[in-house]
N, C-alpha and C positions, 0 to 999 in steps of 0.2 A: 504494500500500500504506500502511495506517495506520501512523503512527509509534508506536513504543513509548513508554511513560511516561517522563518525564524522569528521568535518573539522579540519584541522591542526590548533593548537593554534597559535594565533598571538602574537608575541613577540615584545617588545620594545628593540632595539639593538642600542647601540652607538658605532660607529667606529671612532677611533682616528687615523688620518693620511690619507691624500688623495693622496697618491702615487698610483701606478698601482694596488697594492694589495687592498688597502682600497677602491679605486674607483670601481674596478670590484666586490668586495665583496658587496658593497652597492647596485650596480645595480642588482646583483643576489638576494639579500634579499628583495629588493623592488619588484622585479618580483614575488617573492613568497608571496607577500601581508603582509610582516612584516612592522612594524613601525620602520623606520631606520633614524638615524641622523649621518651624516658624519661630523666630526669636523676637521677643517684645520686652522692652524695658519699662513700660508703664504698667504698674501692678493692677490698676483697675481694668485696663484693656485685657491684660493677661487673664484675670479672673473671669472676665466676660466670655472669653473664647475657650478657656480650658474645658468647661463641660461639653462643648461640641467637638473640639479637636483633640482633647486628651493628650496622649504622649507626642502628638505632632506639634505642640506648642511649648516653648521653653521661656521661662522668665529670666531676663538678663539683658545686658547692654552689649550688643554685638560689636560695638566700637572698642571694646576692651579685649585685649589678647587672651586673658584667662577665660573669658566667656566663650570665645571662639574655640579655645582648646577643649573646654568642657563639652561643647556640642559636637565635637569631632571634625573640626575644620580640616584637620590633617588628612582625612580620607574623603572629604567632599569632592564630588565631580564639578559642582557649580555652586557659587555663592552669589545670591541676588540681593543687592542692597537697595531697598525701595522705601527708606524712611522719608520723612518730609523735609529733610535737611541735606542739601548737596554735600556740605563738608563732611558730615557724618558718613554718608554713603561712600565718599572717597576714602576715608580712613578705614572703613570696613574692608573695602576692596584691596587697599594697599596691605593691610595686615594679613589678609588671606593669601595674597601673592607672595609677600616677602617672608612671612613667618611659617606659613603652612603649605606653600607651593601649590595652591589651588589651581587646577588647570584652566578654569574659566571663571571670570568675574563679570557680572552685569550690574550696572548702576543706573538708577533713575536720577535725572537732573531736572531742575525746574528753571534754572537760569541758563539760557542758551550760551552766555559768555563763558560758561565753565566747560563747554564741550571740548575745546582744544586742550585744556588743562588735563581733563580726565584721560583723554587719548594719549597725551604725552607722558602721563604718569602710569601708563600700563593697564588701564581698565580695558578689558577685551571688547565689551559691548556697552553701548550707551543708549538709554531710552530717554529722549528729550521730550518730556511731556508738554512743555510749552509749544514746541515746534509742531507736535502732533495735533494739539488742540487748535492751533492757528491754521494748520493745513486743513483740518476738518471744517473750520469756519469758511475758508476759501473754497472748499469743495462744494459748498452750497451755491457758490457763484459760478464755479467752473466744475461741472460734474466729471469732466475728463482729466482732471489734474492728478498727479501722482502724489499720494499721501505717504510720507515717510513713516514707517512703522518701527524699524530697527536698523541701527548702523553697526557695521562690523569692520574689522581690520582698520581701525582708526578713521572710519568714515569713508574709506575707499570703496566699500561694498555696502549696499543697502537692500533691505526688503521694503518694497513700496506697494501700496494698494491703489487701485483705481476701479471705477465703474465703467463698464463698456456701454457707450451710448448707442442709440438706434442707428445713428449715421456713421458709426465707426467702421472703417474698412475691414476690421477683423470680425465683425458680427456675422454669424452664420458660417464662418470658416472653421475648418479643423486646425488644430495647432500646427500640424506638420505642413500645412499650406500657408502659414503666416510667416512673413519675412521679418523675423525679430533680429535685433542687432546682436553682434557677438557679445559674449560675457553677459548673457541674459537668459533667465530660465523662469517659466511660469511654474510656481510651486504649489498653488492651490487655487480653487475657485469656490466662491460661496454663491449658491444658487437656490433661491427660495428658502433661505435659512439653513440649507444643508451644505456640508463641505464635500466638494468633488475633488478627488485626487487625479490630476490630469495625465493623459498620455498623448501620443501623437495623433490619434484618431478622435480625441475629444473635441466636440464642437463648442466654440465660444458663442454664447447667446447674448443678445441685447439685455442689459440689466444685470449681467454677471458682475460680481465683484472679484477681481483677480488680484492675487498677490504674486509679485515678481521679485526674484533675486537678481540684482543687476549691479554692474560696476557703475560708480557715480558718473564717470565720463561718458557713459552711454545713455544717460537719462533723456537727453534731448532727442536722440534717435528713437528711443522707445515711444516718446510722445508722438513723434511723427508716424510711427507704425500703427499706433492705436487710434 
C-alpha cells in the first residue's frame, strides 16, 4: 500500500507577548500540532489565559535571559516577539540569537523607522504592522495593489497579497499560462474563504486573493503581470 505524504515537521515555537496577535498566533500553531509556548509578563493577562491555554502559556518576561533559558530557548526552532514595544521585541530576538543560537527570529514592529535597524541587527523576519495597516487602507482605493505581509532576508524577499480584479489579464488563466516575473512564486490562494494550494493547472479567478513570494526588485513586474 502506498505511503501517505510525509507529515509536517513539528516545531518548537516560543511566542513572546500575549496580546491579540500573540494569543491568536499561539492558538493557530497549537491547532497545527506544533509545540508552542506563549510567554507573558503581565500577571493579570497570564491569569486570564492560563485556564484556556494551560501549559502552553508561561508567566515571565521574555526580554530576560533567564526566562528564555527556563522556557527552552536553546532548543526552539523559532522565536516570535510580538509585544507592543519595538525595543523589547528587538532585545528578545537578539538574546535568542546570541545566547541561544535560535535558528529563526521574527519580530513585530510598529515604527517603520526601526525596520532597517532590526534587519541590520540580525532579526530574520520583520512584521511591520504599520506598513500592513497602511497598505490595507490603500487597498480600499486600489484593489490591485500589492499588500506586504512579511519581509525576509533583510527585506530583499517579501510575501505580498493582492486581489485579482475582473479586468486583470490573469483572471481565468491557469498558473502555468501566466507570465510571472522571475524570482516569483504564487504560494496560496484564498477563494470564498477557503485556502487553495496552487499548482500549474490551477485557474486564477476574479476575486481570488493570492499570496506571492517575490524578490523586492521584481514587484513592479508583478504589478504589470497582474
